[in-house]
Each structure stands twice: as structure tokens, then as C-alpha cells.
C-alpha positions in Angstrom: -29.3 -4.6 -16.5 -27.4 -7.7 -15.4 -25.5 -7.7 -18.8 -23.1 -5.0 -17.4 -19.7 -5.0 -15.8 -20.1 -3.7 -12.3 -17.4 -2.2 -10.1 -18.0 -1.7 -6.4 -15.2 0.3 -4.7 -16.0 -0.7 -1.1 -17.5 -3.5 0.9 -16.8 -4.9 4.4 -18.0 -8.4 3.6 -14.8 -10.2 4.6 -15.0 -8.9 8.2 -18.7 -9.7 8.3 -18.3 -13.3 7.3 -15.4 -13.7 9.8 -17.7 -12.5 12.5 -20.6 -14.7 11.4 -18.4 -17.7 10.6 -19.8 -17.9 7.1 -18.2 -18.1 3.6 -17.9 -15.9 0.6 -19.5 -18.3 -1.8 -22.9 -18.2 -0.1 -24.0 -16.3 3.0 -26.8 -14.2 4.4 -24.8 -10.9 4.1 -25.3 -8.2 1.4 -23.1 -10.0 -1.1 -21.6 -13.3 -2.0 -20.2 -15.0 -5.0 -23.4 -16.7 -6.0 -25.2 -13.4 -6.3 -22.3 -11.4 -7.8 -22.1 -14.0 -10.6 -25.5 -13.0 -11.8 -23.9 -9.9 -13.5 -21.9 -10.1 -16.8 -18.8 -9.1 -14.9 -18.1 -8.0 -11.3 -15.1 -6.2 -9.8 -15.0 -5.8 -6.0 -12.6 -4.0 -3.7 -12.8 -5.9 -0.4 -11.8 -3.7 2.6 -10.0 -4.8 5.7 -11.7 -2.4 8.2 -9.9 -1.7 11.4 -12.4 -1.4 14.2 -11.3 1.3 16.6 -11.2 -1.2 19.5 -8.1 -2.7 17.9 -6.3 0.7 17.8 -3.6 1.6 18.2 -1.6 -1.3 19.4 -3.4 -4.2 17.6 -4.3 -2.4 14.4 -1.7 -4.1 12.2 -2.4 -7.5 13.6 -6.1 -7.1 13.0 -5.6 -6.0 9.4 -3.4 -9.1 8.8 -6.1 -11.4 10.3 -8.7 -10.0 7.9 -6.3 -10.2 4.9 -5.6 -13.8 5.9 -9.3 -14.5 5.8 -9.5 -12.8 2.4 -6.9 -15.0 0.9 -8.5 -18.1 2.5 -11.8 -17.3 0.8 -10.2 -16.6 -2.5 -8.4 -19.9 -2.4 -11.6 -21.8 -1.4 -13.5 -20.2 -4.4 -10.7 -19.8 -7.0 -13.0 -21.4 -9.7 -15.2 -18.3 -9.5 -13.0 -15.4 -8.2 -9.5 -14.1 -8.8 -7.3 -11.9 -6.6 -6.0 -9.1 -8.7 -3.6 -6.3 -8.2 -3.6 -4.4 -11.5 -5.6 -3.5 -14.6 -4.3 -6.4 -16.7 -5.2 -9.0 -14.1 -8.6 -7.4 -13.6 -9.4 -7.7 -17.3 -8.1 -11.2 -17.5 -10.4 -12.2 -14.6 -13.4 -10.7 -16.4 -12.5 -12.3 -19.7 -12.3 -15.7 -17.8 -15.8 -15.1 -16.3 -14.4 -14.7 -12.8 -15.0 -12.0 -10.2 -12.0 -9.7 -9.9 -11.1 -9.0 -6.3 -8.9 -6.2 -5.1 -7.7 -5.8 -1.5 -7.8 -2.5 0.5 -7.4 -1.4 4.0 -9.9 0.9 5.7 -8.0 2.9 8.3 -4.3 4.0 8.1 -3.9 2.9 11.7 -2.7 -0.4 10.2 0.5 1.3 9.2 1.3 2.3 12.8 3.3 5.2 11.7 5.8 3.2 9.7 6.3 3.5 5.9 8.0 0.0 5.9 4.6 -1.4 6.9 3.0 0.3 3.9 5.6 -1.2 1.6 5.0 -4.7 3.1 1.3 -4.4 2.8 1.8 -3.5 -0.8 3.8 -6.7 -1.3 0.9 -8.6 0.3 -1.3 -7.2 -2.5 -3.0 -4.2 -0.8 -3.7 -1.7 -3.5 -5.8 0.9 -1.7 -5.8 2.5 1.7 -8.6 4.6 3.1 -6.4 6.9 5.1 -8.6 7.3 8.1 -11.8 6.0 9.5 -13.8 8.6 11.6 -11.1 9.3 14.2 -7.5 10.5 14.3 -4.5 8.4 13.4 -0.9 9.0 12.5 -1.8 10.0 9.0 -4.6 12.5 9.5 -7.9 13.4 11.3 -11.1 11.6 10.3 -14.5 13.4 10.0 -15.2 12.7 13.6 -12.4 15.1 14.5 -13.1 17.8 11.9 -13.7 20.4 14.6 -10.0 20.5 15.3 -9.3 21.5 11.7 -6.5 18.9 11.5 -5.2 17.8 8.2 -2.4 15.5 7.0 0.5 15.0 9.4 4.1 15.1 8.3 3.9 11.3 8.2 0.7 11.5 6.3 2.3 13.5 3.6 5.1 10.9 3.4 2.4 8.2 3.0 0.8 10.0 0.1 4.1 10.4 -1.7 5.0 6.7 -1.1 1.6 5.5 -2.3 2.1 7.6 -5.5 5.5 6.0 -5.9 4.2 2.4 -5.4 1.1 2.9 -7.4 -1.7 2.7 -4.9 -5.3 4.1 -4.8 -5.4 6.9 -2.2 -8.9 6.8 -0.7 -10.1 9.9 1.1 -13.5 8.7 2.3 -13.9 9.4 6.1 -11.1 12.0 5.9 -11.7 15.4 7.6 -12.0 18.4 5.1 -8.6 19.8 5.9 -6.9 16.5 5.2 -8.9 16.1 2.0 -7.5 19.4 0.6 -4.0 18.4 1.8 -4.2 15.2 -0.2 -5.4 17.1 -3.3 -2.4 19.4 -3.1 0.1 16.6 -2.2 -0.9 13.7 -4.5 0.5 13.6 -8.0 -2.1 11.0 -9.0 -6.0 11.0 -9.1 -7.7 10.4 -5.8 -10.5 8.0 -5.0 -13.4 8.6 -2.7 -14.6 5.0 -2.4 -17.9 5.4 -0.5 -19.2 9.0 0.0 -22.1 11.0 -1.4 -23.1 14.6 -2.0 -23.4 17.0 0.9 -25.7 19.2 -1.1 -28.3 16.5 -1.3 -27.8 15.1 2.2 -26.0 17.4 4.7 -23.9 14.7 6.5 -20.3 15.2 7.5 -19.4 12.0 5.6 -20.5 13.5 2.3 -18.6 15.8 -0.1 -19.2 19.4 -0.8 -19.5 20.6 -4.4 -16.1 22.1 -4.1 -14.6 18.8 -3.0 -16.3 16.9 -5.9 -15.0 19.4 -8.4 -11.5 18.8 -7.0 -12.0 15.1 -7.6 -13.0 15.8 -11.2 -9.9 18.0 -11.6 -7.7 15.2 -10.3 -9.4 12.7 -12.7 -10.5 10.8 -9.6 -13.8 8.9 -9.0 -16.4 9.0 -6.2 -18.3 5.8 -5.2 -21.9 6.4 -4.2 -22.5 5.0 -0.7 -25.8 3.1 -0.1 -26.1 3.9 3.6 -29.5 5.5 4.1 -28.2 8.1 6.5 -25.8 9.4 3.8 -28.6 9.4 1.2 -31.2 11.6 2.8 -31.7 13.4 6.1 -34.6 11.3 7.4 -32.7 8.0 7.0 -35.4 6.3 5.0 -33.9 6.1 1.5 -34.8 4.5 -1.8 -33.2 4.0 -5.2 -34.6 7.5 -6.1 -32.3 9.0 -3.4 -29.3 7.2 -4.9 -30.2 8.7 -8.3 -30.5 12.2 -6.8 -26.9 12.0 -5.7 -25.8 10.7 -9.1 -27.8 13.4 -10.9 -26.3 16.2 -8.7 -22.8 15.0 -9.3 -23.6 14.8 -13.0 -24.8 18.4 -13.0 -21.4 19.4 -11.8 -19.7 17.8 -14.8 -18.9 14.4 -13.2 -19.9 12.0 -15.9 -16.5 10.4 -15.8 -16.1 10.6 -12.1 -19.0 8.8 -10.6 -19.2 5.1 -9.6 -20.5 2.8 -6.8 -19.0 2.3 -3.4 -21.9 0.4 -1.8 -20.4 -0.1 1.7 -22.2 -3.4 1.7 -21.9 -5.3 5.0 -20.5 -2.2 6.7 -23.8 -0.4 6.9 -26.8 -1.2 9.1 -29.4 0.2 6.8 -29.7 0.1 3.0 -32.3 1.7 0.9 -35.6 0.0 1.4 -35.6 -1.3 -2.2 -32.0 -2.5 -2.3 -31.6 -5.5 -0.1 -28.4 -7.0 -1.5 -26.1 -6.9 -4.4 -28.7 -8.3 -6.9 -30.7 -5.1 -6.5 -28.0 -2.8 -7.8 -29.4 -3.2 -11.3 -32.4 -1.2 -10.2 -30.1 1.9 -10.0 -29.1 1.5 -13.6 -32.7 0.8 -14.7 -33.8 4.0 -13.0 -31.1 6.0 -14.8 -32.1 4.5 -18.2 -35.7 5.5 -17.5 -34.4 9.1 -17.0 -33.0 8.9 -20.5 -29.4 8.4 -19.5 -27.5 6.9 -22.4 -26.3 3.3 -22.2 -22.7 4.6 -22.3 -23.3 6.9 -19.3 -24.9 4.1 -17.3 -22.0 1.8 -18.0 -19.5 4.4 -16.9 -21.3 4.8 -13.5 -21.7 1.1 -13.1 -18.1 0.3 -13.6 -16.1 1.9 -16.4 -15.1 5.1 -14.5 -13.5 3.1 -11.8 -12.0 0.7 -14.4 -10.4 3.8 -16.0 -9.0 4.9 -12.7 -7.5 1.4 -12.2 -5.9 1.6 -15.6 -4.2 4.9 -14.8 -2.8 4.0 -11.4 -2.5 0.2 -11.2 
């Protein structure tokens, strides 16, 4: 199913190619422009992940270094890829046969407790922030701190309201449960879970309970299915069939309009054994069609659900 518009809500490829001193057009990572162009259309949210070793004092500097690399790669490959910040620009890129590239930050440490930094990052083109990674920051506790039962801080609530005001995607992947529920009650807009799976299918702290997923549905948000094997099944040896199990469970909860892909490519050490890189994503859609999913349903999961979310917030 390469004749489909694909939306991937999360990858760490920019950081990976920085580390490997490679380029975005062609590399030996999970995705590059050459392989993404094999699909009819491709929309990618590129994350600037803040490694904990840069926190707290160098978090903002590190995010800016990654953002600088992102813009360098876009400029080097502008014939094939366009930096976009809203729905209209996204659709123009697709209409012009270009990859649409959004920019996000993974880890609210980058804000360093200052709303003015959030506003300046927005002016740089950042349109999504994953509020935490696994640890604690000025916004909230990540899943690695969930035993403390900590949720959004006072500053964290200010961040949510400011992101609503600016028009930004609030990403709650990695957020501890208490913070998740705080975001649900604080945000006036749909929430995004860019790269998380179902806890019912795989009991990992990074995955969502059924109650959390139903809250995402109620908010009109979208969850991106993560391809990390450890989040797909409990023995860590996953295949496409495991990806489908998570999709099917979310579908059984009424999530047809709330499921997408958030591969976490180049941020994970182990993909399903039958998904080696971005080209293999079509095997997920083929598997759904073989299970008698309608073409329209598969297109929603492949990209249209996240595209709808973009249209509502950006």
C-alpha cells in the first residue's frame, strides 16, 4: 500500500544522523528521504530529543543544536522536503509531491521553567512538545517517576494553557499517569500521544490503560502506535502481528478516529523482526486489509486521523 498518505507522529532521526554524521537524504538509519518518497505522501514529525545528560543546564542549548541540524537538512533537501507549521502548509507540501516535516521537542526540560522560551520555540517553528521524557522536569513527572504520584506542576499547568493559546500539539507520551489526567482536565484542546501503545496488550509503564485511551477519544485526540518491540509484547520479540493486536484493541474501544502511527524510528534499539525501516510500514496496512478492514479505516490509521488533528489545532 505505497499509494497512501502516511503520517508518522514521532521519530528521532535528526539526532541519530547528527551522531552518525550522516544526512537526511540517504543514510543507514530507519528512515531517510529516499525511502520516504516511495509512498504517495509522507508527513513526519521530527523530534528534538533532549538526552538526560544535557539536563538541566544545557537542555535548551541541546534542543537548539538539534533544531539547527533539522533546518540544515531541510535546506539541503528542499527539492524533496518542506518544513511546515500548519495544516495548509502540510497539504501544499503533499500536493507538490514533497515530504511535509513538522518539528517537535521531546522533553519539556528545554523550556527550563520559562514560558518565554516556549513562545520563542514556537516562533522557531516548534509545533509540538512531549512534556516529559521518563524523568522529572519543571513541567511534570515522567513514567520513570510514577511511584511518586506526581502530576503537573503549577508551571506545567501554565505550559498547557500557553500551548492551547499558541496552537500547539500537547504530547503526553512518557508522562506519568497523574500528569496525564492533569493534562486531560487542563487542556481545552485534543491531546496527542505520539508514540505509545496499549497496556492491556503489553503491560509496560510506557503504554496506555484502556481508561487513558478512552480519555484520548473523548478529547478527540490521537495515539501513535510505537514500534519498539518491548512496548509491543512482553517477550520483546515482536512482529507486525503484534502491531495489529494493539490497533485492534484500540479499535475495539471505539478508537477508529483516534489511532495513528508514532514509529519512534531511530529512537528505538529494536523494531519488530519484520519491520526493518520505513519502507516496511506498508506491511501493517496490508495486514489490516487482510483482516477485512475497510480501505477508509486503513487510510485513517495510516495518516488521516493525525491529519485531522493537525487541521483542528494547527
